[in-house]
C-alpha positions in Angstrom: 239.4 105.4 211.6 236.5 103.1 212.4 237.4 100.3 214.5 234.7 97.3 214.3 234.8 93.9 215.0 231.5 91.9 213.8 230.9 88.3 213.5 230.1 87.6 209.9 226.5 87.2 209.0 225.4 85.1 205.9 222.4 86.5 204.2 219.1 84.5 204.3 218.9 84.4 200.9 222.3 82.9 200.5 221.4 80.1 203.0 218.2 79.3 201.1 220.0 79.1 197.5 220.1 75.2 197.4 216.1 75.0 198.2 215.5 74.8 194.4 218.2 72.9 193.2 217.7 69.6 191.9 219.6 67.2 189.3 217.1 67.7 186.1 215.9 70.7 184.6 212.1 69.9 184.9 211.8 73.7 186.6 207.8 73.9 185.6 205.8 75.9 188.5 203.7 73.8 190.8 200.6 75.7 192.8 202.2 78.1 195.4 201.0 76.1 198.3 203.6 73.0 196.9 206.3 75.3 196.4 205.9 76.7 200.0 207.3 72.8 201.1 211.1 74.3 199.7 211.6 75.6 203.1 212.3 79.3 202.1 210.5 82.4 203.1 207.5 83.7 201.0 205.2 86.7 201.2 201.9 85.5 202.6 199.0 85.4 200.0 195.1 84.5 200.5 195.0 80.9 200.2 192.6 80.6 197.5 196.0 82.4 195.3 197.9 79.5 197.0 196.2 76.2 196.1 194.8 77.8 192.5 197.4 75.6 189.9 199.5 77.2 187.1 196.8 76.6 184.1 194.5 78.7 186.2 196.9 81.1 187.4 197.8 81.8 183.7 194.2 82.5 182.8 193.4 84.8 185.5 196.6 86.9 184.7 195.5 87.1 180.9 192.4 88.3 182.0 193.4 90.9 184.6 196.3 91.9 181.7 193.4 92.8 179.2 190.9 94.4 181.7 193.6 97.1 182.7 195.3 97.7 179.3 198.0 100.2 178.8 197.5 100.9 182.4 200.5 98.6 183.3 203.5 97.5 182.1 205.1 94.2 183.3 209.3 94.3 183.4 211.0 90.8 183.2 214.3 90.2 184.2 216.2 86.9 182.2 216.2 85.1 185.4 212.6 84.8 186.0 210.7 81.5 185.9 209.2 81.0 182.2 205.6 80.8 183.5 206.3 84.3 184.7 208.5 85.7 181.7 205.7 84.9 179.3 203.6 88.0 180.6 206.8 90.3 180.2 206.5 93.8 178.3 210.0 94.0 178.2 212.7 91.3 179.1 216.4 91.8 179.9 219.0 92.3 182.1 219.3 94.9 184.7 220.9 97.6 182.2 218.4 96.8 179.6 215.3 97.3 181.9 216.7 100.0 183.9 217.0 101.9 180.4 213.3 100.9 179.4 212.2 102.1 183.2 213.9 105.5 182.4 212.5 106.2 179.0 208.9 105.1 179.2 206.3 107.2 181.5 202.8 106.3 179.7 201.9 103.2 182.1 200.5 104.1 186.0 201.8 101.1 186.6 205.1 99.3 186.8 204.9 95.7 187.8 208.6 94.7 188.2 209.2 90.9 187.7 213.0 90.7 189.3 214.1 91.6 192.9 214.1 94.4 195.5 216.9 96.3 194.4 215.5 96.3 190.5 212.2 97.8 191.7 213.7 100.2 193.8 215.9 101.4 190.5 212.5 101.3 188.5 210.6 103.6 191.2 213.8 106.3 191.0 214.3 106.6 187.4 210.3 106.5 186.8 208.0 109.5 187.3 206.4 110.5 190.5 202.9 110.0 189.3 204.2 106.1 188.4 203.7 103.1 191.1 206.3 100.5 190.7 205.0 97.1 192.4 207.1 94.3 193.4 204.9 91.1 193.4 206.5 89.1 196.0 208.5 91.7 199.1 210.8 88.8 199.9 212.3 88.6 196.3 215.8 90.3 197.8 219.5 89.5 196.3 222.0 87.9 198.7 224.6 90.1 196.9 222.9 93.2 197.7 222.3 91.7 201.4 226.4 91.3 201.4 226.9 94.9 201.5 224.9 96.6 204.2 224.7 100.5 204.5 226.2 101.2 208.1 229.1 98.7 206.9 229.8 100.2 203.7 229.5 104.0 205.5 232.3 102.7 208.0 234.4 101.5 205.1 233.7 104.8 203.3 235.2 106.9 206.3 238.1 104.8 206.9 239.4 105.2 203.3 238.6 108.8 203.5 240.3 109.0 206.5 243.4 107.5 205.2 243.5 109.0 201.4 241.0 111.9 201.7 237.7 111.5 199.3 239.2 113.5 196.1 241.5 110.1 195.6 239.0 107.5 195.7 235.9 106.9 193.3 233.1 104.7 194.3 231.4 102.3 191.8 228.4 100.0 192.7 227.1 97.3 191.0 223.4 97.4 189.8 222.9 94.5 192.6 223.0 96.9 195.6 220.3 98.8 197.4 218.9 102.3 196.8 221.1 103.5 199.8 224.4 102.2 198.2 223.7 103.8 195.0 223.0 106.8 197.0 226.2 106.7 198.7 228.3 106.9 195.3 226.1 109.6 193.9 226.7 111.7 196.7 230.6 110.8 196.5 231.0 111.3 193.0 230.6 107.9 192.0 228.6 105.6 189.5 226.3 102.4 189.1 227.4 100.1 186.5 226.1 96.7 185.1 227.8 93.8 184.0 227.2 95.3 180.5 229.1 98.6 181.1 231.3 97.6 184.0 234.6 98.2 181.9 233.1 101.6 180.3 232.3 102.9 184.1 236.2 101.7 185.6 237.4 104.2 182.3 234.9 107.1 183.9 235.9 106.5 187.1 239.9 106.3 186.9 239.6 109.8 184.6 238.3 111.3 187.9 240.7 109.6 190.7 243.5 107.2 191.7 241.6 104.3 193.2 238.2 102.6 192.5 236.0 101.0 195.4 234.0 98.6 193.8 230.9 97.3 195.4 229.4 94.7 196.3 230.5 91.8 193.9 234.3 91.4 194.1 234.2 89.0 191.1 233.1 91.2 188.6 235.2 93.8 190.1 238.1 91.7 189.8 237.3 90.4 186.4 236.9 94.0 185.1 240.0 95.4 186.6 242.0 92.9 185.2 240.4 93.8 181.6 241.4 97.3 182.4 245.2 96.2 182.8 245.1 96.6 187.1 247.0 93.9 188.1 246.1 91.6 191.0 248.9 92.7 193.5 247.2 96.4 192.9 243.9 95.0 194.5 242.7 94.2 197.6 239.3 92.6 199.3 237.8 94.8 202.0 236.0 92.4 204.4 233.5 94.6 206.5 234.0 92.1 209.5 237.6 93.2 210.1 239.4 96.7 210.9 240.3 98.5 208.0 238.7 95.5 206.0 241.4 93.0 206.7 244.2 95.7 205.0 247.1 98.0 206.6 246.6 101.5 205.7 250.1 100.5 203.3 248.4 98.1 201.4 245.0 100.5 201.3 247.4 103.3 200.0 249.2 101.4 197.3 246.1 99.6 196.1 244.1 101.0 192.9 241.1 98.7 193.3 239.2 98.3 196.4 237.1 95.1 196.0 234.0 94.4 198.3 233.7 91.1 199.9 230.7 90.1 198.1 229.5 87.5 195.7 226.5 86.0 193.7 225.3 82.8 195.1 224.5 81.4 191.7 227.6 82.5 189.4 230.1 81.0 191.9 228.5 77.9 192.0 230.4 77.3 188.1 234.2 75.7 188.6 237.0 74.9 186.1 236.4 71.3 186.6 232.7 71.8 185.2 234.5 73.3 182.1 236.9 70.8 181.7 234.0 68.4 181.7 232.0 70.1 179.5 235.1 70.4 177.0 235.3 66.5 177.2 232.1 65.6 176.6 231.7 68.3 173.9 235.5 68.6 172.2 234.3 71.5 169.9 232.1 73.3 172.7 232.5 77.2 173.3 232.3 77.9 177.1 230.5 81.4 177.8 230.2 82.7 181.4 229.0 85.6 183.3 231.8 88.0 184.4 230.0 87.4 188.3 232.0 83.9 187.9 235.5 83.9 189.7 238.2 84.8 187.9 239.6 81.0 187.5 236.4 80.6 185.8 236.0 83.2 183.4 239.8 82.6 182.6 239.2 79.2 181.7 236.2 79.9 179.2 236.3 81.1 175.7 234.3 84.4 176.6 232.4 86.0 179.3 229.8 88.8 179.2 226.4 90.1 180.6 223.4 87.9 180.1 222.2 90.1 177.4 225.8 89.3 176.1 225.5 85.7 176.0 222.0 85.6 174.6 222.9 87.6 171.6 226.3 85.5 170.9 224.5 82.3 171.0 221.5 83.8 168.9 223.9 84.7 166.2 226.3 81.5 166.3 226.2 79.2 163.0 223.8 76.1 163.5 225.0 73.1 164.8 227.7 74.5 167.2 228.0 73.8 170.8 227.6 76.0 173.9 228.4 75.3 177.5 226.6 78.3 179.6 227.4 79.7 183.2 224.5 81.5 184.4 221.6 81.1 186.0 219.6 78.1 184.7 216.0 79.7 183.9 217.5 82.1 181.1 220.3 79.0 179.8 216.9 76.6 179.3 215.1 79.6 177.6 218.2 80.2 175.5 218.4 76.5 174.1 214.6 76.3 173.6 215.3 79.4 171.1 217.8 77.9 169.6 216.9 74.4 168.3 219.7 74.0 165.4 222.4 74.4 168.7 223.3 72.1 171.4 223.0 74.6 174.4 223.5 73.8 178.3 224.7 74.8 181.8 227.7 74.0 183.0 226.2 72.7 186.2 224.7 69.7 186.1 222.9 70.2 189.7 220.0 72.7 188.4 219.8 75.6 190.7 217.6 78.7 189.9 218.0 82.1 191.2 216.0 81.1 194.6 215.2 84.8 195.0 214.1 85.5 191.0 212.3 82.3 191.6 210.1 83.7 194.7 208.1 85.6 191.7 205.8 82.8 191.7 202.6 83.8 188.9 200.3 83.7 192.0 202.0 86.5 193.1 201.5 88.2 189.7 198.3 87.0 189.6 197.3 88.8 192.9 198.8 92.3 192.5 196.7 92.6 188.9 193.8 92.0 190.9 194.2 94.2 193.1 194.6 96.7 190.5 191.6 95.6 189.3 190.1 96.4 192.5 191.7 99.6 192.8 194.0 98.7 195.2 197.9 98.8 195.1 200.0 96.2 196.9 203.6 95.9 197.4 204.4 99.3 196.0 208.4 100.0 196.2 209.3 103.5 197.1 212.5 104.9 198.0 212.5 108.5 200.0 213.7 111.7 198.2 217.1 112.3 199.6 218.2 108.7 198.6 216.3 109.4 194.9 218.1 112.1 194.6 221.5 111.1 194.8 220.8 107.1 193.5 219.1 109.2 190.2 222.7 110.8 189.8 224.6 108.1 190.2 222.0 106.2 187.6 222.1 108.4 185.5 226.0 108.5 184.9 225.7 104.7 184.2 222.9 105.1 181.7 225.2 107.7 180.2 228.5 105.9 179.9 228.5 103.2 177.3 
């Protein structure tokens, strides 16, 4: 058993989450020099890109894309700002984009407008000849940062010391580093997304008696309850306490061990916000992401992945009202695409995902210009061993529906 007592640390990306919050929905991009004033970490760029206006950046990006042609494919996560997502050849959640990265093998360069763990996944699933680029290296993920490799290895050692490795199956959410995905692949585990979490739980419990779920406790708890696991059969693992803050008896009696992590965007939504939405719009349908707390998911009318939310609203009858609990850039886009419906965010304080928001058009322009000059900047690579076992876990994910 590993005895470890550390002081809890808050990921920098979590501290910076509120930097872009505002009380209206005007999230139009400014020049990068102006946005630097938000007080968050940015990857440094040549000053010319920082001072270029959004309109000129758009023109430059379109010209570079045309010149590069089929050599480049751009992937855009739903949470990207509009000024970036407009250039994406494929838009989607992490699951949809992972599928696309695994299927397409013609482009020489994959520019992933998302966050670091997504670019790692694209590198793992693409061919060895392809190069994956993350426009801004500071685009991380606070949730992924909450599951550090050494902490997870210590947890795994503790659990296997108590129960043996054949009783427990590790599942990691897509929002995790390649190291954590590799640990799962090496120990007969799997990766999941919010789209197929329930299916991966079924897969795991067919193999073992217990599941270690990393790193989002809320998605794990909500999925476990959906699968019929009781709250008293779940424990939370705090990496800063011996045995995660649990007794050996509690670990042995548990069915689901939840890593103490969360999403800084989705934990902003509250039951009170849902009540306010229902008061203002009596016929409203409340739909939230399963990374929200269980109290919020229970109070909502439905919950699901970003792809689920997008599809649900787009297929709904005209005149319906929707209160949505997910990232504001996607909510605004859904509202714009459904002008015959009332679509609004549950949170009146507008907070885009601060890490996704780091993919400013200036960075996209910079990396494209580099490719035109024969230079690959911000390439994301995963070492061979990590790639091998991560790919095993990811391929299991892609095979489970």
